C-alpha positions as CSV (number, residue, x, y, z in Angstrom):
1,E,-4.5,-0.7,5.2
2,Y,-1.8,-2.7,3.1
3,A,-0.3,-1.6,-0.2
4,P,-1.8,-3.3,-3.4
5,A,1.2,-5.5,-3.8
6,R,-0.2,-7.8,-6.4
7,K,-1.4,-4.9,-8.9
8,M,2.1,-3.4,-8.3
9,I,3.7,-6.8,-9.2
10,E,1.3,-7.2,-12.0
11,M,2.4,-3.7,-13.3
12,G,6.2,-4.9,-12.9
13,I,7.0,-2.6,-9.8
14,P,9.4,-4.3,-7.4
15,I,8.0,-4.8,-3.9
16,A,10.5,-4.5,-1.1
17,L,9.6,-5.9,2.6
18,A,11.0,-5.0,5.6
19,T,10.2,-4.4,9.2
20,D,10.5,-0.7,10.1
21,L,10.3,-1.1,13.9
22,N,7.2,1.0,13.8
23,P,6.7,2.0,17.9
24,N,2.9,1.1,17.3
25,C,3.3,-2.2,16.1
26,W,7.0,-3.4,16.8
27,T,8.4,-6.6,15.6
28,E,11.5,-7.7,14.4
29,S,10.5,-10.7,12.7
30,M,10.7,-11.2,9.0
31,Q,8.9,-14.2,9.1
32,M,6.1,-12.3,10.3
33,I,6.2,-9.8,7.7
34,M,6.2,-12.4,5.1
35,T,3.3,-13.9,6.4
36,L,1.3,-10.5,6.2
37,A,2.5,-9.8,2.9
38,C,1.3,-13.4,1.5
39,Y,-2.4,-13.1,3.2
40,H,-2.9,-9.4,3.3
41,M,-0.9,-8.7,-0.3
42,K,-1.5,-11.4,-1.9
43,M,2.0,-12.1,-2.6
44,S,3.2,-15.9,-3.3
45,P,5.9,-17.0,-0.9
46,A,8.4,-16.8,-3.3
47,E,7.5,-13.1,-4.1
48,A,7.5,-12.3,0.0
49,L,11.1,-14.2,-0.1
50,T,12.5,-11.9,-2.9
51,A,11.1,-8.8,-1.7
52,S,12.7,-9.6,1.7
53,T,15.9,-10.4,0.1
54,I,17.3,-8.6,-3.3
55,N,14.4,-6.6,-3.7
56,A,15.1,-5.1,0.2
57,A,18.9,-4.5,-0.9
58,C,18.2,-2.5,-3.9
59,A,15.7,-0.2,-2.0
60,I,18.6,0.8,0.2
61,E,21.0,0.5,-2.7
62,R,22.8,-2.5,-1.2
63,Q,22.3,-5.2,-3.8
64,N,25.9,-5.4,-4.7
65,E,27.1,-6.4,-1.1
66,I,23.9,-8.1,0.2
67,G,20.5,-9.5,-0.5
68,S,21.5,-12.7,-2.8
69,L,23.9,-15.3,-2.4
70,E,26.6,-14.3,-4.7
71,V,30.2,-14.6,-4.9
72,G,31.8,-11.5,-3.3
73,K,28.8,-10.8,-1.5
74,K,28.4,-10.7,2.4
75,A,27.4,-14.3,3.9
76,D,24.4,-13.1,5.7
77,I,22.0,-16.0,5.8
78,I,19.2,-17.5,7.7
79,I,18.5,-21.2,7.2
80,F,15.0,-22.1,8.1
81,D,13.8,-25.2,9.3
82,V,11.1,-26.2,6.5
83,P,11.0,-28.3,3.5
84,N,11.2,-25.6,0.9
85,H,10.3,-21.7,1.0
86,N,6.5,-22.2,0.3
87,F,6.0,-23.0,4.1
88,L,7.8,-20.0,5.4
89,P,4.3,-17.8,5.5
90,Y,2.2,-20.9,6.8
91,Q,3.3,-21.7,10.3
92,F,2.7,-18.1,12.1
93,G,4.0,-17.7,15.4
94,V,6.3,-20.4,14.8
95,N,9.9,-19.5,15.0
96,L,11.3,-21.5,11.8
97,V,15.0,-20.2,12.3
98,S,17.4,-23.2,12.5
99,K,20.7,-21.3,12.0
100,V,22.1,-17.8,11.2
101,I,24.9,-17.0,9.3
102,K,26.6,-13.5,9.9
103,S,29.7,-12.4,7.8
104,G,30.0,-16.1,7.1
105,K,30.0,-17.6,10.7
106,I,27.2,-19.1,12.6
107,V,26.0,-17.0,15.3
108,V,22.8,-18.8,16.3
109,D,22.5,-22.5,15.8
110,F,19.2,-24.2,17.2
111,D,20.3,-27.8,15.7
112,R,22.8,-28.0,18.7
113,V,21.8,-29.5,21.3
114,A,23.6,-28.2,24.8
């Protein structure tokens, strides 16, 4: 059963999304988690993105160092190959990651052709 995220959002409760690596239904895909949040928890793509970034950082009390693009924070960034954030949950099963930047350095670059 999914949490009543829509009701919680309407009550002003911030939602955080994450993968808990549950051995029963293991996944590392935040893209999948965002898709499930949109379909089953009635969250918008923008709400799911916020819940996966700054709200998740707040949930683990690290909002001053991660979770948003701000001067002084770690540059941990995923760049998706989509026109805008609204497309993230709607291509389930397709890896939309274009680049991964960790601490300001590109560590994955699917745009480069070997």
